N, C-alpha and C positions, 0 to 999 in steps of 0.2 A: 551500455549506452544507447544501443541501437544502431551506432554508426556502420557496423558491418552490414548491416541490411542494407542500407543506402549504397554503400561502396561496393558491394559484390556485383561485377558485370554479368554473372549469370543468373542472378536473382535465386540462388541456391540456399540462401539463409532466410528463413522467416519465424515468426512465431505465431502461437495459437490464440485467436481471438475468442473471447468467451461473451460476445454482446448478444448472441441469440439466447444462450443459457441464461443470463442476467436477465433479459427482457422477458423471457418465459416465467422466471421467478416473481418478477415485477407485476405480472399480469395475475398471478395466483392471490386472489384475495385472502386465502387462508394461511398463506405463507409471510411471516415477518422477515424483511431484509434490511440489514445495515449496511450504510455506506461509511466506509473507513478511509477518510481523507488525508493523504500524505499532507504534511505541514506546508509543502511548496504550493499548495492549491491556492494560498492568499494572493500570490502573484503571476498565477498560471494565465488568467482570463483578461487581463488588460486592467488598465488603471480605473477605469469606469465600473469594473465589476467588484463589488465588495464582498467579502466572505459570506455574509447572511444572504446575499442574492444567490450564490451558488447553492447553499444549503436549501433554501426555498426551491430553487428548480429541482433538486433531487428529492425532495417531499413530494413535489408536483409529479415527477415522473414515476413515483410509487415507492421510495424508499420509506420504511416505517421509522428509521432511525439513522440519524447521521452524527458520526463522531469524529473529531479531530484526532489524528494518530499522535499529536503532540501529547496526548494524555499517556499513551505508551512510552514515548520518548522519556517523560518524567520517570516512568518506572525503570526503564532501562537505566538511565543515569544513577538511580538508588542502587540498583542490583549490581551495575559495574563497579560501582565506588566499592560495595562491600567485597566483591570478587578481587579486585586490586589490593584491597587491605588484607584479605587472606593470603593472596600470593607474596604480599610484601612480607608477611609474617613467616611465610614457609622459606623466606630467603630469595626468593625469584623477585629480580629487581625491573623487569619489563613485561608489560602487557599492552598489545594493540587492541585498539577499539574501533569497530566499523561496523555499521548496519547494513553495508553493501554486500550483497551476496556475490557480485563479482568480484570483490576483493578477497572474500573467503574462498571462492573457487581458485583464484589466482594462486593463492597460498596453498591450498590443498593439492593443486595439480602440478605447480611449477616450483614451489619452495616448502614441500613437505617438513624440512627440518625446522620450519619455523611454526608449526602448528600449535607446539605447546606455548607460544606466546600470544596466541590469539584468544580474546575474550570468549566465553563459552555463553554469554548472555544473548538472549535471542532478540531479534529486532524490535522496534517499536509497533510495526505491523502485527507481528506476533502477538506482543504483550496485549495490545488493544484487541484483538481477535479473542484471545484467552478470557479477559475480562468480560467481553460480551458473551461469550459461551457460558461463563460461570454464572451469569446471572440469567440466561436464557439460552438453554443447550439447543433448542429448536430453531433459533433464529439463524438465518444464512447470512454469511459476512462476504462483503465485496470490496476488496482494498480498491483505491483509485489513486493513482499516482502517476509520476513521469518516466518511470524505469521499467523496461520489460523484463530485468532480470528479476523483479520481484514476482513474475509469474514461475519462473523455476524454483524460487525459494518457496512459494506458496505450496508447490506439490508435495513438499515433505512435511507439511504441517496440516492436521485435520481440521483446525478451527479456521483456516482461509478456505472459503468455498471458491471464490472467483477473484482474478485480478483484472481489472481494466485499467489502460493507460489515459492520461489526460485526452489524448487525439480520440480514444474510443468513446469517452465520455461525452466529448463535443459532438460526435457522430450521433449519439443518442439524443441530446439535448436538441440539435437540428431537426432530427426526425420526430420529436414531439412538437415541433415548431414553437420552441421557447427561444425568446430572445433575452439573454441574461442580464443585458444592460436594461431592460424594462421589468425587471422583476421587484424593484421597490414599488413601482405604480402599480403592481397586481396584474398587469398585463403578460400575455405570452410573448 
């Protein structure tokens, strides 16, 4: 959740930002780049900023494609339902479901005896990136969401090229001189 970064009195905890790498990708006219927006983006920028305004700003910044990760969430629900039914047929009566990499790490590191109960279905972020790469293997993918734990999750999957937090996205938007509240008017 990032609270450890704020709470650490020594500043010993940090995370890697990929703002520069993403900006270089967006600058390359020969490279298509997809923004994968976490479902929480709809409420992230205040009541005056509608989802279409955020998508328009991302296109203006240089993203060639903007997808909502809610697509991947629908696919995850389908796959996890099938996984649960298979487990039930095998006589297993418990399965936890969580897309949270922090939860999965918690189980792996502190409660390994519970690993067999955790769903093996990948997260909506991964499902959405897989969908994009199936249709265009050359397109780069940038997940944008609230959680820094997604950065560590992405390291293990080849179809996620970069992860930005909403905070990092706001920095980019400000750097481009874009005012999200004016996106409907066609103004920056």
